[in-house]
N, C-alpha and C positions, 0 to 999 in steps of 0.2 A: 277802590279809587274810582276815579271817573271815568266814564264812556269814551271820552275823547283823546283821540289817537294819539298817538306821541311818536316821533322820529327821532332815533337815538343816532348823533354824532360823536365818536371816539376818534381819537388820532392823536401822532405826538404834536408837540409843540411847535407853532409856524408852520404847520401842514396845509393849512388854508380851511380849518374846520368851520373857521367862525364866517366867510365867504360863503361857502358854502350852507352853510345854518341859515345865512339871510338871504341866500338866493331862495333855497326850497321855502322858507317862511314865507316868502313874500309872493312867490309863484302859488302857493297854494292857500295864502290867506291864512297862514298860523299864528299863533304866537311865536315867539323864539324866547329861550331859556341861555343863555350865557354862563353856566357854573362858575368858571373861570372869574368873573368877575366878581361873584360873591366872596370868593378864595379870597380874590386883590382887596376887598373892600373891608373884610375881617383885616387882614395884614393893614392894611392903613390906619383903620380905625383903631387898634392894638397901638400901632408905632404911637399914635397922636397922645393915645392914653400913657406914654410911657410904659407900657406892658411889654417885659421880655417873650418874642416871639416864642422860646423855644418851652415857655410854660403853657403847657397843654393846658390847663385848667383854668387859668385866666383867659389863654386866647378863645378857648371854646365858652367862657362868660360873654365875652365880647359877641361874639357868633349870634350866642340867643338873645342878644337885645340888637343886635344891627340894625340902623334904623336906613336899611336899604330899600329905594325906588330907583323902577327902571320908567322910562318914558321913550318911546320910540327906541332911539340907539343913545339916547341923554342915561346917564348912571349918576345917581343922588344921594347922597349921605347927607341925610334928614335933610336939610334945603341945600345944602353944598353939591355944585355941579362935581362932579367926580371924572368923567368920562375920560379926561387926557393923562389926569394924575394916577389913574391906576396902570396907566399902560407904560410908565417907565419900566427900565430895567430893573431898579432898586424895587418897587413894588415886585414886580415879576417874581423875584427872589426870594422877597418877604413872603409873598403868597405861597410859594412851594414849601417853606416851612411849616406854615401855619395847615396846610394842604395835607400833609404827612400825620397829621396829628389823628387818632379814629375819633375824638370827642368833639371835635371842629367839626369834621365830616356829619359825624352824626347830630349835631344840632343845627347843621343846614340843611338836612335830609327832608324835614316836612317843609320847609321854608321854597324849597327847589321842586317838591311834589305840589305845591300849592297855583304853580305855573301852568299845571294841566286843567286846561278850561278849552270847551268847545271854543271853536271850531275845531282846534288840534293845536299841538305844539310841536315844537324843533326844538330837542334839546341838545346842547352839544357840551361837550367835557369830560370830565373825569366821574367812572362808575355810573354814566348814565344807562346805559344799559344794562347794567351787571346787579345794580344797586337800586338807584332811585327810579328808574321806571324797567324793573323786569320783564315789561311786558310789550316793549314798546318794538315798534319795528328797527331793526337796525339800519342805518345807512351805509352800504359798502364804504369801506377807507380802502386808499390804496397804502400797501406797505412793501413799495419797491426799495430798494436801496438805490443809492443814488447813481450808481453804476448801470442800473439796468432801468432807472426811470425815463420814461418820452422825451425826450427833448423838444420844446416848444419850435411849433412851425407850424404852417399854412392847415395841417392836418389834426393837430391837438389844440383842444380850447375847451372853455366851458360856453356852451348857448345858450342865452336866457331867454 
């Protein structure tokens, strides 16, 4: 693997990983990987090809040939901008189906690792610190239950 440093951010869905990753990457001048976007693109591409998302081999084949492209905060499938299309509830549910397939995760492994380049990478999502970048520096994550989580107020926030 490259000598470029990696900061891995993991956590449950809708926990603010993306916001934290975006701010950390911007502050450090690092590249950013949103692995969830790759799984969402696989789901979207497979659905558009009429592939049953429960078919692990077919979904993995889509993942292997996925024409994904990231430009800043924009996400493309081939030449088509998909930034908004992959953020729908339907696409999110479909991504959960394909992400459960070990062959799909394996197919995306090297693609995710290719995001690691100087000056560094902030990687967010499933398996980032345990599988994709096992040598990454983990970003502390909050695992508070809702009853113990701090309430927003004048002393709670993220400073940029």
